C-alpha positions, 0 to 999 in steps of 0.5 A, spaced: 441 303 966 441 304 959 435 306 955 433 300 953 432 298 960 438 293 960 444 293 965 448 289 960 449 291 953 448 285 947 444 283 941 440 279 945 441 272 940 444 269 947 438 265 949 436 263 942 442 260 941 441 256 947 434 254 946 437 252 939 442 248 941 438 244 947 433 243 942 438 240 937 440 235 943 433 233 945 433 238 950 429 245 952 430 251 955 425 255 959 424 261 964 424 258 970 423 264 975 422 272 973 422 277 978 424 285 977 431 283 980 433 278 973 431 272 970 432 265 972 432 260 966 432 252 966 436 248 961 434 240 961 438 235 957 436 228 956 440 223 960 445 218 957 449 212 960 456 214 962 459 210 956 455 213 950 459 216 945 458 217 937 464 213 933 467 216 927 466 212 921 472 215 918 478 210 917 485 213 920 490 216 915 
């Protein structure tokens, strides 16, 4: 284990980016469980209908 107490090196931006993406989609990211062996996160996104898609207003060239 390194001095920082982490086995995997990194900048720590992954969870911040995941949380931002979740919020932009109307969802959440939270800590579901934490122990000395690791942490589990829960990502929740709103349910959409199976046919829901965004439409582009651009006309074909």
